[in-house]
C-alpha positions as CSV (number, residue, x, y, z in Angstrom):
1,M,15.8,-20.7,-33.3
2,I,15.0,-17.0,-32.6
3,S,17.9,-15.1,-31.0
4,F,17.5,-12.5,-28.2
5,K,18.1,-9.7,-30.8
6,Q,15.3,-10.8,-32.9
7,L,12.7,-10.7,-30.1
8,P,10.3,-7.7,-30.0
9,L,11.0,-5.1,-27.4
10,E,8.1,-6.2,-25.2
11,A,9.5,-9.7,-25.1
12,K,13.0,-8.3,-24.2
13,A,11.5,-6.4,-21.4
14,A,9.8,-9.5,-20.1
15,V,13.0,-11.5,-20.3
16,A,14.8,-8.7,-18.4
17,A,12.1,-8.8,-15.7
18,G,12.5,-12.6,-15.4
19,V,16.3,-12.2,-15.0
20,V,15.9,-9.6,-12.2
21,F,13.3,-11.7,-10.5
22,F,15.7,-14.8,-10.7
23,S,18.5,-12.7,-9.3
24,M,16.3,-11.6,-6.4
25,M,15.7,-15.3,-5.5
26,L,19.4,-16.1,-5.7
27,S,20.2,-13.1,-3.6
28,R,17.8,-14.1,-0.9
29,S,19.1,-17.7,-0.9
30,Y,22.9,-17.1,-1.1
31,L,23.7,-13.5,-0.3
32,A,21.5,-12.6,2.6
33,E,23.8,-14.0,5.2
34,K,27.1,-13.1,3.4
35,L,26.5,-9.4,3.0
36,D,26.4,-6.8,5.7
37,L,22.8,-5.6,6.5
38,R,23.2,-2.1,4.9
39,T,24.4,-3.5,1.6
40,W,21.9,-6.3,1.6
41,R,19.1,-3.8,2.2
42,W,20.3,-1.6,-0.6
43,L,20.6,-4.5,-3.0
44,L,17.2,-5.9,-2.3
45,R,15.5,-2.5,-2.8
46,L,17.5,-1.9,-6.1
47,Q,16.4,-5.2,-7.4
48,M,12.8,-4.5,-6.6
49,A,13.0,-1.2,-8.4
50,L,14.7,-2.8,-11.5
51,F,12.1,-5.5,-11.5
52,A,9.2,-3.0,-11.4
53,N,10.8,-0.9,-14.2
54,A,11.3,-4.0,-16.4
55,L,7.6,-4.9,-16.1
56,M,6.6,-1.2,-16.7
57,L,8.7,-1.0,-19.8
58,I,6.2,-3.4,-21.5
59,G,3.4,-0.9,-20.8
60,S,5.6,2.1,-21.7
61,L,6.2,0.7,-25.1
62,H,2.5,0.4,-25.6
63,V,1.9,4.0,-24.3
64,W,4.5,5.4,-26.7
65,R,3.1,3.5,-29.7
66,S,-0.5,4.6,-28.9
67,T,0.1,8.2,-28.1
68,V,3.1,9.1,-30.4
69,T,3.8,6.5,-33.1
70,T,0.1,6.5,-34.1
71,F,0.2,10.2,-34.8
72,S,3.6,10.2,-36.4
73,R,2.0,8.5,-39.4
74,S,-0.7,11.1,-39.8
75,S,-0.9,14.8,-40.7
76,A,-0.5,15.6,-37.0
77,A,3.2,14.8,-37.3
78,S,3.8,18.0,-39.3
79,S,2.1,20.1,-36.6
80,F,4.3,22.4,-34.5
81,C,2.7,20.8,-31.4
82,F,3.9,17.3,-32.2
83,M,7.5,17.7,-31.0
84,P,6.5,19.2,-27.6
85,W,3.9,16.3,-27.4
86,K,6.7,13.7,-27.9
87,I,8.9,15.4,-25.3
88,A,5.9,15.5,-22.8
89,V,5.1,11.8,-23.2
90,F,8.8,10.9,-22.9
91,M,9.2,13.0,-19.7
92,F,5.9,11.5,-18.3
93,L,7.2,8.0,-18.9
94,A,10.7,8.8,-17.5
95,L,9.2,10.2,-14.3
96,A,6.9,7.3,-13.9
97,H,9.9,4.8,-14.1
98,S,12.0,7.0,-11.8
99,S,9.4,6.8,-8.9
100,F,10.7,3.5,-7.5
101,F,14.3,4.8,-7.3
102,T,13.2,7.7,-5.1
103,L,13.0,5.2,-2.2
104,L,16.7,4.8,-2.6
105,F,17.8,8.3,-3.1
106,L,15.1,10.9,-2.2
107,V,13.7,10.3,1.2
108,A,13.8,13.2,3.8
109,E,11.8,14.8,6.6
110,E,9.4,16.3,3.9
111,P,8.8,15.0,0.4
112,Y,10.9,16.3,-2.5
113,F,8.9,17.8,-5.3
114,F,10.6,15.4,-7.8
115,S,9.3,12.4,-5.8
116,L,5.7,13.8,-5.7
117,A,5.9,14.4,-9.4
118,A,7.3,11.0,-10.2
119,Y,4.7,9.1,-8.1
120,T,1.9,11.3,-9.6
121,C,3.1,10.2,-13.1
122,L,3.2,6.6,-11.8
123,G,-0.5,6.9,-10.8
124,A,-1.5,8.4,-14.1
125,Y,0.6,5.8,-16.0
126,I,-1.5,3.0,-14.3
127,I,-4.8,4.8,-15.2
128,L,-3.6,5.4,-18.8
129,I,-2.6,1.8,-19.3
130,F,-6.0,0.7,-18.2
131,F,-7.9,2.9,-20.5
132,L,-5.7,2.2,-23.4
133,F,-6.2,-1.5,-22.9
134,T,-9.9,-1.2,-22.3
135,L,-10.6,1.0,-25.3
136,G,-8.4,-1.2,-27.4
137,S,-10.4,-4.2,-26.3
138,V,-13.6,-2.4,-27.2
139,E,-12.2,-1.5,-30.6
140,Q,-11.3,-5.1,-31.3
141,A,-14.7,-6.2,-30.3
142,Y,-16.2,-3.7,-32.6
143,K,-14.1,-4.9,-35.5
144,F,-15.0,-8.4,-34.8
145,L,-18.8,-7.6,-34.6
146,A,-18.6,-5.4,-37.7
147,G,-17.2,-8.3,-39.7
148,K,-14.4,-8.8,-42.1
149,G,-16.2,-6.9,-44.8
150,T,-15.3,-3.5,-43.2
151,K,-12.8,-1.7,-45.4
152,A,-10.0,0.5,-44.0
153,G,-10.5,4.1,-44.6
154,T,-10.5,7.6,-43.1
155,G,-13.2,6.5,-40.6
156,N,-11.0,3.7,-39.2
157,K,-8.0,6.1,-39.0
158,N,-10.1,8.5,-37.1
159,R,-11.3,5.8,-34.7
160,T,-7.6,4.8,-34.1
161,A,-6.8,8.4,-33.2
162,I,-9.8,8.8,-31.0
163,K,-8.7,6.0,-28.7
164,P,-5.4,7.5,-27.3
165,V,-7.0,11.0,-27.1
166,L,-10.0,9.7,-25.0
167,A,-7.6,7.7,-22.9
168,V,-5.4,10.7,-22.2
169,M,-8.4,13.0,-21.4
170,L,-9.8,10.4,-19.0
171,T,-6.4,9.9,-17.3
172,V,-5.9,13.6,-16.8
173,A,-9.4,14.1,-15.3
174,L,-9.1,11.1,-13.0
175,T,-5.5,12.2,-11.9
176,V,-6.8,15.6,-10.9
177,V,-9.7,14.1,-8.9
178,G,-7.4,11.5,-7.3
179,L,-4.8,14.2,-6.2
180,L,-7.5,16.4,-4.7
181,N,-9.1,13.5,-2.9
182,A,-5.8,12.3,-1.4
183,S,-4.8,15.8,-0.4
184,Q,-7.8,16.0,2.0
185,P,-7.3,15.1,5.7
186,P,-8.3,11.6,6.6
187,T,-11.9,11.1,7.4
188,V,-12.8,10.0,11.0
189,N,-14.9,6.9,10.9
190,S,-16.5,5.9,14.2
191,V,-17.4,2.2,14.5
192,E,-19.1,0.4,17.4
193,V,-18.0,-3.3,17.8
194,P,-19.6,-5.6,20.4
195,V,-16.8,-7.6,22.1
196,H,-17.7,-10.9,23.6
197,K,-16.4,-11.2,27.3
198,L,-15.3,-7.6,27.4
199,P,-15.8,-6.5,31.1
200,S,-18.7,-4.1,31.7
201,T,-16.2,-1.7,33.3
202,M,-14.5,-1.4,29.9
203,N,-17.7,-0.7,28.0
204,N,-17.3,2.2,25.5
205,L,-13.5,1.8,25.6
206,K,-12.1,3.9,22.7
207,V,-9.5,2.5,20.3
208,V,-8.1,4.6,17.5
209,L,-6.8,2.6,14.6
210,L,-4.0,3.9,12.3
211,S,-2.7,1.9,9.3
212,D,-0.6,2.4,6.2
213,I,0.9,5.8,6.7
214,H,3.9,5.0,4.6
215,L,6.3,7.6,5.7
216,G,8.7,7.9,2.8
217,P,9.0,9.7,-0.6
218,T,5.6,11.3,-0.7
219,V,4.6,11.4,3.0
220,G,6.5,13.4,5.5
221,K,6.4,15.1,8.9
222,T,3.7,17.6,8.0
223,K,1.2,15.0,7.2
224,L,2.1,12.8,10.2
225,A,1.7,15.8,12.5
226,M,-1.8,16.4,11.2
227,I,-2.7,12.8,11.8
228,V,-1.4,13.0,15.4
229,R,-3.3,16.2,16.0
230,M,-6.5,14.5,14.8
231,V,-5.9,11.4,17.0
232,K,-5.3,13.5,20.1
233,A,-8.5,15.4,19.5
234,L,-10.4,12.0,19.6
235,K,-8.9,11.3,23.1
236,P,-8.5,7.6,22.6
237,D,-8.0,5.1,25.5
238,I,-5.6,3.1,23.2
239,T,-4.0,3.9,19.9
240,V,-2.9,1.1,17.5
241,I,-0.8,1.3,14.4
242,V,-1.3,-1.9,12.3
243,G,1.8,-1.8,10.0
244,D,3.2,0.0,7.0
245,L,4.1,3.0,9.0
246,T,7.2,3.5,6.8
247,D,9.0,2.8,3.6
248,S,12.4,3.9,4.6
249,E,15.2,3.3,7.2
250,A,14.8,4.7,10.6
251,E,18.0,6.7,10.5
252,I,17.1,8.6,7.4
253,I,13.6,9.5,8.2
254,R,13.8,9.9,12.0
255,P,13.0,13.7,12.0
256,A,9.7,13.0,10.2
257,V,8.6,10.5,13.0
258,E,9.0,12.9,15.9
259,P,5.2,13.8,16.0
260,L,4.5,10.3,17.2
261,G,6.0,11.2,20.5
262,E,3.0,13.4,21.1
263,L,0.6,10.4,21.2
264,N,-0.4,9.9,24.9
265,S,-3.2,7.4,25.0
266,P,-3.6,6.5,28.8
267,L,-3.7,2.7,28.1
268,G,-0.9,2.8,25.7
269,T,0.1,3.0,22.0
270,Y,1.0,-0.2,20.2
271,F,2.5,-1.2,16.8
272,V,2.8,-4.3,14.7
273,T,4.8,-4.6,11.5
274,G,3.5,-4.6,8.0
275,N,5.1,-5.9,4.9
276,H,6.7,-2.5,4.1
277,E,8.7,-2.5,7.4
278,Y,10.3,-5.6,6.2
279,Y,11.1,-4.2,2.8
280,T,13.2,-1.6,4.6
281,S,15.2,-4.4,6.2
282,D,15.5,-2.1,9.3
283,V,12.9,-3.4,11.7
284,S,15.1,-3.6,14.8
285,N,16.0,0.1,14.5
286,W,12.4,0.9,13.9
287,F,11.4,-0.9,17.1
288,E,14.0,1.0,19.1
289,L,12.9,4.3,17.6
290,L,9.2,3.6,18.3
291,K,10.1,2.6,21.9
292,S,11.8,6.0,22.4
293,F,8.4,7.6,21.7
294,N,6.6,5.3,24.1
295,I,5.1,3.2,21.4
296,R,5.3,-0.5,22.2
297,P,5.8,-2.9,19.3
298,L,4.0,-6.2,19.7
299,H,6.5,-8.6,18.2
300,N,4.4,-11.9,18.4
301,E,3.4,-10.9,21.9
302,N,0.5,-9.6,24.0
303,V,-0.3,-7.2,26.8
304,K,-3.1,-7.1,29.3
305,I,-5.2,-4.0,28.9
306,V,-6.4,-3.4,32.4
307,S,-9.6,-1.5,33.1
308,P,-9.1,2.0,34.7
309,K,-12.0,1.2,37.0
310,S,-11.0,-2.3,38.3
311,T,-7.7,-4.0,38.2
312,D,-9.5,-7.4,38.1
313,D,-11.0,-6.5,34.6
314,W,-8.8,-6.8,31.5
315,F,-8.6,-8.1,28.0
316,C,-5.8,-9.4,26.0
317,L,-4.2,-7.3,23.2
318,A,-1.9,-9.2,21.0
319,G,0.1,-8.5,17.8
320,V,1.7,-10.7,15.2
321,D,4.6,-10.0,12.8
322,D,3.5,-9.6,9.2
323,I,3.4,-12.7,7.1
324,E,5.9,-11.1,4.6
325,A,8.6,-11.7,7.0
326,D,8.4,-15.4,6.4
327,V,8.5,-14.9,2.6
328,L,11.5,-12.7,2.9
329,R,13.2,-15.1,5.5
330,Y,13.7,-12.1,7.8
331,S,15.7,-13.5,10.7
332,G,13.9,-13.6,14.1
333,H,10.6,-12.5,12.6
334,G,7.4,-14.1,11.1
335,M,3.8,-14.7,12.1
336,D,3.7,-16.8,15.3
337,L,0.2,-16.9,16.6
338,K,0.8,-19.3,19.3
339,K,3.6,-17.2,20.8
340,A,1.5,-14.0,20.4
341,L,-1.5,-15.5,22.2
342,R,0.5,-17.2,25.0
343,D,-1.6,-16.8,28.2
344,C,-4.5,-15.4,26.3
345,S,-7.2,-17.7,27.3
346,N,-10.8,-17.7,26.1
347,E,-11.9,-16.7,29.5
348,H,-11.0,-13.1,28.5
349,A,-11.7,-11.1,25.4
350,I,-8.9,-11.2,22.8
351,V,-8.1,-8.4,20.4
352,L,-5.5,-9.2,17.7
353,L,-3.5,-6.8,15.6
354,A,-2.5,-8.3,12.2
355,H,-1.5,-6.2,9.3
356,Q,-2.8,-8.3,6.4
357,P,-6.4,-9.6,6.1
358,I,-5.0,-13.0,5.0
359,A,-3.2,-13.2,8.3
360,A,-6.6,-12.4,10.1
361,K,-8.1,-15.3,8.1
362,W,-5.3,-17.7,9.2
363,A,-5.5,-16.5,12.7
364,L,-9.2,-17.3,12.9
365,Q,-8.7,-20.7,11.5
366,E,-6.2,-21.5,14.2
367,R,-7.9,-19.6,17.1
368,P,-11.7,-19.0,16.4
369,D,-12.0,-17.7,20.0
370,I,-10.4,-14.4,19.0
371,N,-13.0,-11.7,19.4
372,L,-11.7,-8.8,17.3
373,I,-8.9,-8.5,14.6
374,L,-7.7,-5.1,13.4
375,S,-6.0,-5.1,10.0
376,G,-5.0,-2.8,7.2
377,H,-2.9,-3.4,4.1
378,T,-5.6,-3.1,1.3
379,H,-5.8,0.7,1.3
380,G,-9.4,0.0,0.1
381,G,-7.7,-0.4,-3.2
382,Q,-6.3,3.2,-3.0
383,M,-7.1,4.1,-6.5
384,F,-8.9,2.9,-9.7
385,P,-8.2,0.5,-11.4
386,L,-6.3,-1.2,-8.6
387,N,-9.4,-1.5,-6.4
388,A,-10.6,-4.6,-8.2
389,G,-7.3,-6.5,-7.7
390,A,-7.2,-5.6,-4.0
391,Y,-10.7,-6.8,-3.5
392,F,-10.2,-10.2,-5.0
393,L,-6.7,-10.8,-3.4
394,N,-7.9,-10.3,0.2
395,P,-10.5,-12.2,2.2
396,F,-11.5,-9.0,3.9
397,F,-11.4,-5.9,1.9
398,V,-12.3,-2.9,3.9
399,G,-14.6,-2.1,6.8
400,L,-16.3,-4.2,9.4
401,Y,-16.9,-8.0,9.0
402,E,-18.8,-10.4,11.3
403,V,-17.2,-13.8,11.3
404,G,-19.1,-16.3,13.3
405,Q,-21.1,-15.5,16.3
406,N,-18.6,-13.7,18.5
407,T,-15.9,-12.5,16.2
408,F,-15.3,-9.3,14.1
409,V,-12.6,-8.2,11.7
410,Y,-12.1,-4.6,10.8
411,V,-9.9,-3.6,7.8
412,S,-8.7,0.0,7.7
413,P,-8.5,1.6,4.2
414,G,-5.3,3.2,5.3
415,T,-4.5,6.6,7.0
416,M,-2.5,7.9,4.1
417,Y,-1.3,6.2,0.9
418,F,1.6,4.3,-0.5
419,G,3.7,6.4,-2.9
420,I,1.1,7.5,-5.3
421,P,-0.4,10.6,-3.8
422,M,-3.9,9.8,-5.2
423,R,-7.1,8.1,-4.1
424,L,-9.9,7.1,-6.4
425,G,-12.8,5.1,-5.1
426,S,-11.4,5.1,-1.5
427,R,-10.7,7.6,1.2
428,A,-8.0,7.8,3.8
429,E,-9.3,7.1,7.3
430,I,-8.6,7.4,11.0
431,T,-10.9,4.8,12.7
432,E,-12.4,5.4,16.1
433,I,-13.5,2.0,17.4
434,I,-15.8,1.9,20.3
435,L,-15.7,-1.4,22.1
436,R,-19.1,-2.5,23.6
437,S,-19.4,-5.1,26.3
438,P,-22.2,-7.6,25.8
């Protein structure tokens, strides 16, 4: 029987990830009610950071072997550039691994440079892993097609060296493009949506949709103030924030949230939770903070949006808690559509705020009379090569979807980004939704 010491490093990292994941499950089952909230919150986030790092270690070992060990066996090892290269690769991997811990120790009104550098390295790490794997797969396919008769020689050694060099060059190029793209202000996308049973007096009502701002290690007060200025310039009747506003505790990042107090939509500003609000384990304090800025959380509840032209005309705006609250067993929270749509009859138009597209799908299965659902969560994939995974994991990916005869779903690609300050194959967006009566 093979002992733990005899396992390869990759297998040890996988075992470590499994142990951390198991400890997370035990903590949720046995410690959640025994620890005070602050300790429990810190433990959960620490476990998530350790789990992510254990998984990343598998990839980091491959990166090191591909970009350092490969060259240590060649004439390049005697070059004066080799030692600085080893140090650079080590620092790159160390920064990528440290990114998850910045959520615990480095969150403030404005992002720390270390946090921006760490998450940039994490983004580059993901791209580099993809290209190393892809080019390695192409190399293996070439060897298979070339046949067993191919002899090892200088040509093969050169091809082995080309793979990491090409992967690094592509990674650097795409990282620069991704950083430049994410540094641009969000684009304003105007979308007209016909809403069945919307009163004619509410025709052309303007709803501005924000999602996935992710105030935290890499998004701070300056970026939020820019978003608020852009929203105010659109002069919306209603502003809605459909989750993942934050990655941190309300007390820590309160100064960065102050620009939200300038939102003054005449028919109100509304908020529903995303999965990241529950990762903070601080939802109650966030609700109180948002209320102080005249932003109303819709905690499985609804409000009547009354026409400015006629008090007899209105539609139902409802919001549900994010489905992650059920997974985390977050006390007092969880998606409850029946409660959220209480008194919302099919005689009036219904607009639902639900952070995740899968929640939108479940809602329509239960209440097909919902006319419009506004979601986020996917970030439009945020960056290559994560786009494909986000596309296949969500029933609605990004943009406007018509579901049935009188129902639409709109999924925002996100107003900022999560952690990694990069966007590849997607663009941050503030969505201006114009409601049209039939």
